[in-house]
C-alpha positions as CSV (number, residue, x, y, z in Angstrom):
1,M,147.4,122.5,6.1
2,R,145.1,125.1,7.5
3,P,146.0,128.8,7.1
4,W,147.3,130.5,10.3
5,W,144.2,132.4,11.0
6,Q,142.2,129.2,11.4
7,R,144.5,127.8,14.0
8,A,143.7,127.7,17.7
9,W,146.5,130.0,18.8
10,A,145.4,132.7,16.3
11,S,141.9,132.9,18.0
12,W,143.5,133.2,21.4
13,L,145.9,135.8,20.2
14,L,143.1,137.8,18.6
15,V,141.0,137.7,21.8
16,S,144.0,138.7,23.9
17,V,144.9,141.7,21.7
18,V,141.4,143.0,21.7
19,A,141.0,142.5,25.5
20,L,144.2,144.4,26.2
21,A,143.2,147.2,23.8
22,V,139.7,147.5,25.2
23,Y,140.8,147.6,28.8
24,F,144.2,149.4,28.7
25,V,143.2,152.4,26.5
26,D,143.5,155.5,28.6
27,Y,143.2,153.4,31.8
28,G,145.2,156.0,33.7
29,Q,142.4,158.6,33.1
30,P,141.1,160.4,34.9
31,R,144.1,161.2,37.1
32,H,141.8,161.6,40.0
33,L,140.3,159.0,42.3
34,F,136.6,158.2,42.0
35,W,134.0,156.2,43.8
36,D,135.5,153.4,45.9
37,E,139.1,154.2,44.7
38,N,139.2,156.7,47.6
39,Y,138.7,153.7,50.0
40,H,140.7,150.9,48.3
41,S,143.8,153.0,47.7
42,T,144.3,153.6,51.4
43,S,143.9,149.8,52.1
44,A,146.5,149.0,49.4
45,Q,148.9,151.6,50.9
46,R,148.6,150.0,54.3
47,Y,149.6,146.6,52.7
48,I,152.5,148.3,51.0
49,E,153.7,149.7,54.3
50,G,153.1,146.4,56.2
51,I,150.4,147.8,58.5
52,A,147.8,145.3,59.9
53,Q,144.3,146.2,59.1
54,F,140.6,145.2,58.6
55,E,138.4,146.1,55.7
56,P,134.8,145.7,54.7
57,H,135.8,143.2,52.0
58,P,138.1,140.1,52.3
59,P,141.8,140.9,51.7
60,L,142.8,139.1,48.4
61,A,142.0,141.8,45.9
62,L,143.3,144.6,48.1
63,M,146.7,142.7,48.4
64,L,146.8,142.3,44.6
65,I,146.1,146.0,44.1
66,A,149.0,146.8,46.5
67,A,151.2,144.4,44.5
68,G,150.4,146.2,41.3
69,E,151.3,149.6,42.8
70,K,154.6,148.2,44.1
71,L,155.5,146.5,40.8
72,S,154.6,149.6,38.8
73,G,156.7,152.0,40.8
74,A,154.2,154.7,39.9
75,N,154.5,156.6,43.1
76,S,157.7,155.2,44.5
77,S,159.2,158.7,45.1
78,L,156.3,160.0,47.1
79,D,155.7,159.8,50.8
80,K,152.2,158.2,51.0
81,N,152.2,157.5,54.7
82,K,149.2,159.8,55.4
83,M,147.1,157.5,53.2
84,T,147.5,154.8,55.8
85,L,145.9,156.9,58.6
86,V,142.4,157.0,57.1
87,K,139.9,154.6,55.6
88,Y,138.8,157.2,53.0
89,I,141.0,159.9,51.5
90,G,139.7,162.9,49.5
91,G,141.4,163.9,46.3
92,N,142.8,167.1,47.9
93,D,144.4,165.1,50.7
94,L,146.5,162.8,48.4
95,P,150.2,163.3,48.2
96,E,151.1,165.9,45.6
97,G,151.8,164.2,42.3
98,F,150.0,160.9,43.1
99,Q,149.2,158.9,40.0
100,P,146.4,156.3,40.3
101,W,147.5,154.2,37.3
102,G,149.8,152.0,39.5
103,M,147.0,150.9,41.7
104,R,144.8,150.4,38.7
105,L,147.3,148.1,37.0
106,M,146.3,144.8,38.6
107,P,142.5,145.4,38.3
108,T,143.0,146.2,34.6
109,I,145.2,143.1,34.0
110,F,142.6,140.8,35.7
111,A,139.8,142.5,33.7
112,A,141.6,141.7,30.4
113,L,142.2,138.1,31.7
114,A,138.5,137.7,32.5
115,A,137.5,138.7,29.0
116,I,140.0,136.2,27.6
117,A,138.6,133.5,30.0
118,F,135.0,134.3,28.9
119,F,136.1,133.3,25.4
120,G,137.5,130.1,26.8
121,L,134.2,129.4,28.5
122,A,132.2,130.2,25.3
123,L,134.6,127.8,23.4
124,E,134.0,125.1,26.0
125,L,130.3,125.5,25.5
126,T,130.1,125.8,21.7
127,R,133.1,123.7,20.7
128,S,133.5,126.2,17.8
129,R,136.2,128.8,17.7
130,A,134.3,131.0,15.3
131,A,131.1,130.9,17.3
132,A,133.0,131.5,20.5
133,L,134.8,134.5,19.1
134,L,131.6,136.1,18.0
135,L,129.6,135.3,21.0
136,S,132.3,136.4,23.4
137,S,131.8,140.0,22.0
138,I,128.9,140.3,24.4
139,Y,131.3,140.2,27.3
140,M,134.3,141.8,25.6
141,F,132.5,145.0,24.6
142,E,130.5,145.4,27.9
143,N,131.0,149.1,28.7
144,A,130.0,148.7,32.4
145,F,132.6,146.1,32.9
146,I,135.3,148.2,31.3
147,V,134.6,151.4,33.2
148,H,134.4,149.7,36.6
149,F,137.0,146.9,36.3
150,R,139.9,149.1,35.3
151,A,139.6,151.3,38.3
152,I,140.9,150.6,41.8
153,H,137.9,148.3,42.4
154,L,137.6,144.7,43.4
155,D,135.2,143.3,40.9
156,S,137.5,142.4,38.1
157,F,139.4,139.9,40.4
158,Q,136.1,138.2,41.4
159,M,134.9,138.2,37.8
160,L,138.0,136.2,36.6
161,F,137.6,133.7,39.3
162,A,133.9,133.3,38.7
163,I,134.4,132.7,35.0
164,L,137.1,130.2,35.7
165,F,134.8,128.4,38.1
166,F,132.0,128.3,35.5
167,W,134.5,126.9,33.0
168,Q,135.5,124.2,35.4
169,F,131.8,123.5,36.1
170,V,130.9,123.1,32.4
171,R,133.8,120.7,31.9
172,A,132.8,118.6,34.9
173,W,129.1,118.7,33.9
174,R,129.9,117.2,30.5
175,S,132.1,114.4,31.8
176,E,130.7,111.0,30.8
177,T,132.7,109.3,33.6
178,P,132.5,109.8,37.4
179,L,134.4,112.9,38.6
180,R,137.5,112.5,40.7
181,W,137.8,114.2,44.0
182,Q,140.5,116.4,42.6
183,T,137.9,118.0,40.4
184,Y,135.8,119.0,43.4
185,A,138.9,120.2,45.2
186,A,140.0,122.4,42.3
187,M,136.5,123.9,42.0
188,G,136.4,124.5,45.8
189,A,139.8,126.4,45.5
190,V,138.6,128.7,42.7
191,A,135.3,129.4,44.5
192,A,137.3,130.3,47.6
193,L,139.4,132.8,45.5
194,A,136.1,134.5,44.4
195,L,134.9,134.5,48.0
196,M,138.1,136.0,49.2
197,V,137.5,139.0,46.9
198,K,133.8,139.6,47.9
199,V,131.7,137.5,50.1
200,N,128.8,137.3,47.5
201,G,131.1,134.8,45.8
202,V,129.4,132.3,48.1
203,L,126.8,132.1,45.3
204,L,129.2,129.9,43.3
205,L,128.9,127.1,45.9
206,A,125.3,126.6,44.8
207,L,126.5,124.9,41.7
208,F,128.0,122.0,43.6
209,V,124.5,120.7,44.4
210,P,123.4,120.0,40.8
211,L,126.9,118.9,39.8
212,Y,127.0,116.2,42.5
213,F,123.5,115.0,41.6
214,R,124.6,114.6,38.0
215,D,127.9,113.0,39.0
216,A,126.2,110.5,41.3
217,R,123.8,109.2,38.6
218,H,126.1,106.2,38.1
219,L,125.6,105.2,41.7
220,S,122.6,103.3,43.0
221,W,120.7,105.3,45.5
222,R,120.0,102.0,47.4
223,A,123.8,101.5,48.0
224,W,123.8,104.0,50.8
225,G,127.3,103.0,52.1
226,K,129.0,103.5,48.7
227,L,127.0,106.6,48.0
228,G,127.8,108.0,51.4
229,R,131.6,107.4,51.0
230,D,131.5,109.0,47.6
231,F,129.7,112.1,48.8
232,A,131.9,112.4,51.9
233,L,135.1,112.2,49.8
234,K,134.0,114.7,47.1
235,S,132.3,117.2,49.3
236,G,135.0,116.9,51.9
237,S,137.6,117.6,49.2
238,A,135.8,120.8,48.0
239,V,135.3,122.1,51.6
240,A,138.9,121.3,52.5
241,A,140.3,123.1,49.4
242,L,138.0,126.1,50.1
243,L,139.2,126.3,53.7
244,L,142.8,125.9,52.8
245,V,142.7,128.7,50.3
246,V,140.9,131.0,52.8
247,W,143.5,130.1,55.4
248,A,146.3,130.8,52.9
249,V,144.9,134.2,52.0
250,F,144.8,135.2,55.7
251,Y,148.2,133.8,56.3
252,V,149.6,136.1,53.6
253,H,147.5,138.9,55.0
254,A,149.1,138.3,58.4
255,L,152.7,138.1,57.0
256,I,152.3,141.3,55.0
257,G,150.5,143.3,57.7
258,N,153.0,142.7,60.5
259,R,153.1,146.3,62.0
260,V,150.8,147.7,64.7
261,P,148.5,150.3,63.2
262,S,149.1,153.9,64.3
263,M,146.8,155.4,66.9
264,A,147.5,158.7,65.3
265,G,145.0,158.0,62.6
266,E,141.3,157.1,62.6
267,A,142.0,154.0,60.6
268,G,144.5,152.7,63.1
269,R,142.3,153.3,66.1
270,Q,139.4,151.6,64.4
271,D,141.5,148.5,63.5
272,I,143.1,148.2,66.9
273,Q,139.8,148.3,68.7
274,N,138.6,145.3,66.7
275,M,141.7,143.2,67.2
276,S,141.7,140.3,69.6
277,P,144.3,140.3,72.4
278,A,146.2,137.5,70.7
279,Y,146.4,139.3,67.5
280,R,147.6,142.6,69.1
281,N,150.2,140.6,71.2
282,Q,151.6,139.0,68.1
283,L,152.0,142.3,66.3
284,E,153.5,144.0,69.3
285,T,156.0,141.3,70.0
286,S,156.6,140.2,66.4
287,G,155.6,136.7,67.4
288,A,155.3,133.7,65.2
289,V,152.3,133.5,62.8
290,T,150.9,130.1,63.8
291,P,148.1,128.3,62.1
292,W,145.8,128.9,65.1
293,L,146.7,132.6,65.1
294,V,145.8,132.9,61.4
295,A,142.4,131.3,62.2
296,G,141.9,133.9,64.9
297,I,142.9,136.8,62.6
298,A,140.3,135.5,60.1
299,R,137.7,135.4,62.8
300,D,138.5,139.0,63.8
301,Y,138.4,140.1,60.2
302,F,135.0,138.6,59.5
303,K,133.6,140.1,62.7
304,F,134.8,143.5,61.6
305,M,133.2,143.0,58.2
306,D,129.9,142.1,59.8
307,K,130.1,145.0,62.1
308,D,130.9,147.4,59.2
309,H,128.1,146.2,57.0
310,L,125.6,146.9,59.8
311,G,126.6,150.5,59.5
312,V,125.8,150.8,55.8
313,P,122.6,152.9,55.2
314,K,119.5,151.5,53.5
315,L,118.2,152.7,50.1
316,D,116.4,156.0,50.3
317,V,114.9,156.9,47.0
318,C,113.8,160.3,48.4
319,K,117.4,161.3,49.2
320,P,118.7,163.9,46.6
321,G,121.5,162.3,44.5
322,E,120.8,158.8,45.7
323,N,122.8,156.4,43.5
324,G,121.4,153.2,45.0
325,S,118.8,151.1,43.3
326,Y,116.4,148.2,43.7
327,P,117.9,144.8,42.6
328,L,114.9,144.0,40.3
329,S,115.5,147.3,38.4
330,W,119.1,146.3,37.5
331,V,118.0,144.0,34.7
332,V,116.9,147.1,32.7
333,E,120.2,149.0,33.5
334,N,118.4,151.3,35.9
335,K,120.3,154.0,37.9
336,N,123.6,154.5,35.9
337,I,126.1,156.1,38.2
338,N,128.2,159.1,37.4
339,Y,131.6,158.3,39.1
340,R,133.2,161.6,38.0
341,W,132.9,164.4,35.5
342,D,135.5,167.1,34.6
343,S,134.8,170.2,32.4
344,N,137.4,172.1,30.3
345,N,137.1,174.4,27.3
346,G,133.3,174.0,27.1
347,K,133.4,170.2,27.1
348,T,132.9,167.7,29.8
349,S,134.5,164.3,30.3
350,Y,132.5,161.7,32.2
351,V,133.3,158.4,34.0
352,Q,129.9,156.9,33.8
353,L,128.8,153.4,34.9
354,A,126.9,152.8,31.8
355,G,126.4,149.4,30.1
356,N,126.3,148.3,26.5
357,H,122.6,148.8,26.0
358,L,122.2,146.0,23.5
359,S,124.1,143.5,25.5
360,W,122.0,144.1,28.6
361,L,118.9,143.7,26.5
362,L,120.2,140.4,25.1
363,G,121.0,139.3,28.7
364,L,117.5,140.1,29.9
365,A,116.0,138.3,26.9
366,A,118.1,135.2,27.6
367,V,117.0,135.1,31.2
368,V,113.3,135.4,30.2
369,L,113.6,132.8,27.6
370,A,115.5,130.4,29.9
371,L,113.0,130.8,32.7
372,G,110.1,130.3,30.1
373,L,111.8,127.2,28.8
374,M,112.3,125.8,32.3
375,M,108.6,126.4,33.2
376,A,107.4,124.8,29.9
377,R,109.6,121.8,30.7
378,R,108.9,121.4,34.4
379,I,105.3,122.5,34.6
380,F,103.8,121.4,31.2
381,G,106.2,118.6,30.4
382,M,107.3,120.1,27.0
383,P,110.0,117.9,25.4
384,V,113.4,119.6,24.8
385,A,115.4,119.3,21.6
386,D,118.8,118.8,23.2
387,T,118.9,117.6,26.8
388,R,122.6,118.3,27.3
389,I,122.2,122.0,26.4
390,Y,118.9,122.2,28.3
391,G,120.5,120.8,31.4
392,L,123.0,123.7,31.5
393,I,120.2,126.2,30.7
394,E,118.3,124.9,33.7
395,V,121.4,125.1,36.0
396,F,122.4,128.6,35.0
397,G,118.8,129.8,34.9
398,G,118.4,128.5,38.5
399,L,121.6,130.1,39.5
400,Y,120.3,133.4,38.2
401,V,117.2,133.1,40.3
402,V,119.3,132.3,43.4
403,F,121.5,135.4,42.6
404,M,118.5,137.7,42.4
405,A,116.9,136.2,45.5
406,L,120.1,136.7,47.5
407,H,120.5,140.3,46.3
408,I,116.8,141.2,46.9
409,Y,117.4,140.1,50.5
410,L,120.6,142.0,50.7
411,G,118.9,145.0,49.2
412,S,116.4,145.0,52.0
413,Q,119.3,145.2,54.5
414,R,121.5,147.9,52.9
415,V,121.8,150.2,49.9
416,M,123.0,148.4,46.8
417,Y,124.2,149.7,43.4
418,L,124.1,148.8,39.8
419,Y,127.5,147.2,39.8
420,H,126.3,144.6,42.4
421,Y,124.5,143.1,39.4
422,F,127.7,142.1,37.7
423,L,127.7,138.5,38.7
424,G,124.1,138.3,37.6
425,L,124.9,140.0,34.3
426,L,127.7,137.4,33.7
427,I,125.2,134.6,34.3
428,S,122.8,136.2,31.8
429,Y,125.6,136.3,29.2
430,V,126.3,132.6,29.8
431,L,122.6,132.1,29.2
432,V,122.9,134.0,25.9
433,V,125.5,131.5,24.7
434,L,123.4,128.6,25.9
435,L,120.2,129.9,24.3
436,W,122.0,130.4,21.0
437,M,123.2,126.8,21.1
438,Y,119.7,125.6,21.9
439,L,118.3,127.8,19.0
440,E,120.8,126.1,16.7
441,A,119.5,122.7,17.9
442,V,115.9,123.5,17.1
443,K,116.2,125.7,14.0
444,P,118.3,124.3,11.1
445,F,118.2,127.7,9.4
446,V,120.0,129.2,12.3
447,K,122.7,126.5,12.3
448,R,123.2,126.8,8.5
449,H,123.7,130.5,8.7
450,R,125.4,130.6,12.1
451,L,128.4,132.7,11.2
452,A,126.4,135.3,9.2
453,L,123.9,135.7,12.0
454,L,126.5,135.8,14.8
455,G,128.7,138.1,12.8
456,S,125.9,140.6,12.4
457,L,125.0,140.3,16.1
458,A,128.7,140.9,17.1
459,A,128.8,144.0,14.7
460,V,125.7,145.5,16.3
461,I,127.1,144.8,19.8
462,F,130.3,146.6,18.8
463,V,128.4,149.6,17.4
464,S,126.5,149.8,20.7
465,Y,129.8,149.7,22.6
466,A,131.2,152.5,20.5
467,Y,128.1,154.6,21.1
468,V,128.6,154.4,24.9
469,S,132.4,154.6,24.8
470,P,132.9,158.3,25.4
471,L,131.3,157.8,28.8
472,T,133.5,154.8,29.4
473,Y,136.8,156.3,28.5
474,H,136.5,159.8,29.9
475,W,136.5,161.4,26.4
476,P,135.4,165.1,26.3
477,L,131.8,165.8,25.0
478,S,129.9,168.9,24.3
479,K,126.5,169.3,25.9
480,Q,124.9,168.3,22.6
481,Q,127.1,165.3,22.1
482,C,126.4,164.2,25.7
483,E,122.6,164.4,25.1
484,R,123.0,162.0,22.2
485,E,124.0,159.4,24.8
486,N,120.5,159.5,26.1
487,W,118.7,158.8,22.8
488,L,118.4,155.0,23.4
489,H,118.5,155.0,27.2
490,Q,118.5,157.7,29.9
491,T,122.1,157.2,30.8
492,V,123.8,160.4,31.9
493,E,122.9,163.8,33.4
494,C,124.7,166.1,31.1
495,Q,126.7,169.1,32.4
496,G,127.4,172.4,30.9
């Protein structure tokens, strides 16, 4: 009988404990709103008070943030109605005694769940609990994820759904038998959840193309009728599941937001101006929320999002204090963002969007090696050591290219920030796991000493995480201590 620490439940328990510790330590600090918290907190409050609204992002994450605030009871004794009147609220305008930890609850829970899910994805890839535990440290101890995900931000929700989608994809990719239509439907549903947090979740849909080509290898391309029916069933299942989830999210959005916005506030006036007559009539008369009305509400919502994004400024590198950056510079962790700093007794506490420098370097190396391997295979016909691993390297390497191309285009349309790279960073970390597996396949020495090498790598990743942690957790630093954070990478502009 194996000792308890070698059993499956022990590894899942260990990952869960570490994830909860990493994300929940001091997550209520600072007690002031920062960055997009000033926007999303007002959106969440409108859901709490049942006020219909439109926002620049789909409603799923905002409704979950509101649910966390409601469940926590953090500010239940306060009158927060004035938060509903504006799209952005300054710190001085918040109700006296407002505590942000309630609205940070759900983002932080989902952030911890995403870290646990990444271990599951690594386990699915490596089929080794020890290797998966050590390799998942690259995600677990990612400072940029920690500082951004446990705030009143949307990205932790999308990250969990994206990891679950990749996990489903890997399982489907490795199937030796034809996939059932239910598999496509399940993947379509999870992709829709990511899309209902941020629209760049549409990137996940690109993986359906290589998946179906692989799935259809058992069918003869000459049997057009059978192939057509198979494609129609599976693609139709994915699309139907996606649309159903989108409809369901907007149905819940309509049920919760059943009150007419107040014309007394800028937010209400803006929302009412963008409502169709049918939507306004339903709110004013408390009419039934019909399927067709939900479709109309979704149309109004997406029209508002498109209109809002047209008003976002473009990157201006000459503007003093510009926090935006070029997408191609994200790979080297360029343009860390200072979300907030507070000084007291000669020391300064920072909330800094700063990544784990070693992990970002490993992610970049994995992308370069993956693209190099793909070119060597496709252009020069180089044989590969393990076609199953190589196939996944090619898929995720291609997905990374699609991600960068999409965001380079978006970056030409509007200003973008370092955290817009998070999906790309996740893909690079998946490539780290895949490249390690490929390295084991071609280098017997690496496979023989797997645990020692991975253990050493995980230890160095943790040291890098600890080095950046004061900027992650809002811990006070003297000017001299702060300057040490710039030894390896120009990360923070020190105050004091």
